[in-house]
C-alpha positions as CSV (number, residue, x, y, z in Angstrom):
1,M,-25.0,13.4,17.4
2,D,-26.0,9.8,16.9
3,Y,-27.9,8.9,13.7
4,G,-28.9,5.4,14.9
5,T,-27.4,1.9,15.1
6,G,-24.5,1.5,12.7
7,W,-24.2,5.1,11.6
8,G,-21.7,6.3,14.2
9,D,-21.0,9.8,15.4
10,P,-18.9,12.0,13.1
11,S,-18.1,14.4,15.9
12,K,-15.9,11.7,17.5
13,Y,-13.7,11.5,14.4
14,G,-13.5,15.2,13.4
15,V,-13.3,16.6,9.9
16,S,-10.1,17.5,8.1
17,D,-9.1,21.2,7.7
18,G,-10.7,22.7,4.6
19,W,-13.9,20.6,4.9
20,E,-17.1,21.1,6.7
21,F,-19.7,18.6,7.8
22,V,-23.0,18.8,5.9
23,G,-25.0,15.8,7.0
24,P,-25.5,12.0,6.8
25,D,-25.5,10.1,3.5
26,R,-28.7,8.1,4.0
27,S,-27.8,5.5,1.3
28,H,-24.7,4.2,3.2
29,K,-24.2,3.7,6.9
30,Q,-21.2,5.4,8.4
31,H,-20.9,7.7,5.4
32,F,-21.4,11.4,5.7
33,I,-21.3,14.4,3.3
34,L,-18.6,17.0,3.5
35,R,-18.3,20.3,1.6
36,C,-15.0,21.9,0.5
37,K,-14.7,25.3,2.4
38,V,-12.7,26.8,-0.4
39,C,-15.2,26.0,-3.2
40,G,-18.3,26.1,-1.1
41,S,-20.6,25.0,-3.9
42,E,-22.8,21.9,-4.0
43,S,-20.6,20.3,-6.7
44,S,-17.7,20.2,-4.1
45,Y,-19.6,17.8,-1.8
46,I,-18.0,14.4,-1.2
47,K,-19.0,11.3,0.7
48,Y,-16.9,10.8,3.8
49,Q,-16.5,7.5,5.5
50,L,-15.9,7.8,9.3
51,G,-12.3,7.5,10.2
52,K,-11.0,8.1,6.7
53,T,-9.0,11.3,6.0
54,H,-9.7,13.6,3.0
55,G,-7.4,16.1,1.4
56,C,-7.7,18.7,-1.4
57,S,-7.4,16.0,-4.1
58,D,-10.8,14.8,-2.9
59,C,-12.5,18.0,-4.0
60,W,-14.8,17.6,-7.0
61,Y,-13.1,20.4,-9.0
62,V,-9.6,19.0,-8.6
63,E,-10.8,15.6,-9.4
64,Q,-12.5,16.7,-12.6
65,I,-9.4,18.6,-13.8
66,M,-7.1,15.6,-13.1
67,R,-9.3,13.4,-15.1
68,K,-9.1,15.6,-18.2
69,P,-5.5,15.9,-19.4
70,H,-6.4,18.2,-22.2
71,L,-7.1,20.9,-19.6
72,W,-3.6,20.6,-18.1
73,A,-2.0,22.6,-20.9
74,R,-4.5,25.4,-20.5
75,L,-4.0,25.6,-16.7
76,A,-0.2,25.3,-16.7
77,P,0.5,29.1,-17.4
78,M,-1.8,30.0,-14.6
79,I,-0.3,27.5,-12.2
80,G,3.2,28.7,-13.1
81,A,2.2,32.3,-12.6
82,F,0.8,31.8,-9.2
83,A,3.5,29.3,-8.0
84,F,6.1,31.3,-6.0
85,K,9.7,30.9,-7.2
86,A,12.4,32.0,-4.7
87,D,14.7,33.2,-7.5
88,R,12.1,35.6,-9.0
89,T,11.7,39.2,-7.7
90,E,8.3,40.6,-6.8
91,L,8.3,42.6,-10.0
92,E,9.0,39.5,-12.1
93,E,6.1,37.8,-10.2
94,L,3.7,40.6,-11.1
95,E,4.9,40.7,-14.7
96,R,4.2,36.9,-15.0
97,M,0.7,37.3,-13.4
98,Y,-0.3,40.2,-15.7
99,A,1.0,38.4,-18.8
100,L,-1.8,35.8,-18.5
101,K,-4.5,35.9,-21.1
102,D,-7.9,37.1,-20.0
103,P,-10.0,33.9,-19.8
104,R,-13.3,35.8,-20.4
105,P,-14.8,35.6,-23.9
106,C,-14.6,38.8,-26.0
107,L,-18.0,40.4,-26.3
108,S,-17.4,43.0,-29.0
């Protein structure tokens, strides 16, 4: 698909795994908009320049968390619980996962 002189054709370059092509960014030539397949929301859209690769770190959610160090301490137990450790048994993995606090607010 050709969007005109200077835009280029994104199908010639392909899109990295985990991302899907949404459409052209009309403000910059040779820039297109991709969406994270995992998140799938509008907030996960990124601008993609033809020929440039994108990874998970380009996702809006990951970027926002990495910019806010005060969130890292709150996420560490969850990341540790879901990160597989070869020396832990399956039972220990489940115990770790169920030991996480419920993130939902109490509505008593």
